[in-house]
C-alpha positions in Angstrom: 100.5 172.0 85.2 97.0 173.0 85.8 94.3 172.5 83.2 92.0 175.3 82.7 88.9 174.0 80.8 86.7 176.5 79.1 89.2 179.4 79.7 90.4 179.6 76.1 89.5 182.9 74.6 88.2 183.0 71.0 88.7 185.9 68.7 85.6 187.4 67.1 86.2 185.5 63.9 86.8 182.1 65.7 83.6 182.6 67.7 81.5 183.2 64.5 83.0 180.1 62.9 82.2 178.1 66.1 78.7 179.3 66.2 78.1 178.7 62.5 79.5 175.2 62.8 77.1 174.6 65.8 74.2 175.8 63.7 74.9 173.3 61.0 74.3 170.5 63.5 70.7 171.7 64.0 68.6 170.2 61.3 65.9 172.3 59.9 67.1 175.6 61.1 67.9 178.2 58.4 69.8 181.5 58.8 68.5 184.6 57.1 70.9 187.5 57.9 70.6 187.9 61.7 67.6 185.6 62.0 67.4 181.9 62.7 64.1 180.2 61.5 62.4 177.0 61.9 59.0 175.7 60.8 57.5 172.7 62.5 54.4 170.7 61.8 52.5 170.5 65.0 48.9 170.2 66.0 47.3 172.9 68.3 48.1 171.0 71.6 51.7 170.3 70.6 52.1 174.0 69.6 51.0 175.2 73.0 53.3 172.7 74.8 56.2 173.8 72.7 55.5 177.5 73.1 55.3 177.2 77.0 58.7 175.3 77.1 60.3 177.8 74.8 59.1 180.8 76.8 60.8 179.4 80.0 64.1 178.6 78.2 64.1 182.0 76.3 63.4 183.8 79.7 66.5 182.2 81.1 68.6 183.2 78.2 67.1 186.7 78.1 65.9 186.2 74.4 62.5 186.9 72.9 61.7 184.5 70.1 58.8 185.1 67.7 56.5 182.0 67.7 53.4 181.9 65.6 50.9 179.4 64.3 50.0 179.5 60.6 48.2 177.0 58.5 48.9 174.0 60.8 52.6 174.9 61.2 54.5 176.5 64.1 56.9 179.1 62.9 59.9 180.2 65.1 62.1 183.1 64.5 65.1 184.0 66.7 66.8 187.3 66.1 68.5 190.1 67.9 69.6 193.6 66.8 73.1 192.2 66.1 73.3 190.5 62.8 76.0 188.1 64.2 74.8 184.8 65.7 75.0 184.7 69.5 75.8 181.6 71.7 72.4 182.3 73.3 70.5 182.0 70.1 72.2 178.7 69.1 71.6 177.4 72.7 67.9 178.3 72.4 67.6 176.7 69.0 69.2 173.5 70.4 66.7 173.5 73.3 63.8 174.0 71.0 64.9 170.9 69.0 65.0 168.9 72.2 61.5 170.2 73.2 60.2 169.4 69.7 61.5 165.8 69.7 60.0 165.2 73.3 56.6 166.6 72.2 56.4 164.6 69.0 57.7 161.5 70.8 61.0 161.0 69.0 63.9 160.1 71.3 
């Protein structure tokens, strides 16, 4: 018998459940319709470092996050035209969390 890892097909409903479950593991992210949002407390230098890393990761995933600086906070919004979550959006949110922890010095 040959094992075929990662070849299992998920129905649309199973995929949405899987992605919603993955989102619950990302602390601080909220979902508002088709958008994922996160607000981080960063200084200016940390904001720049995060924005540069996010741009590289987002380009690789072909996503365009909205990152802005407002009142000492970095606001991040991930969205596509499709109101359903995509695996790419969840992957980018996870990468952003990794970048954030690295920048603020939390392992």
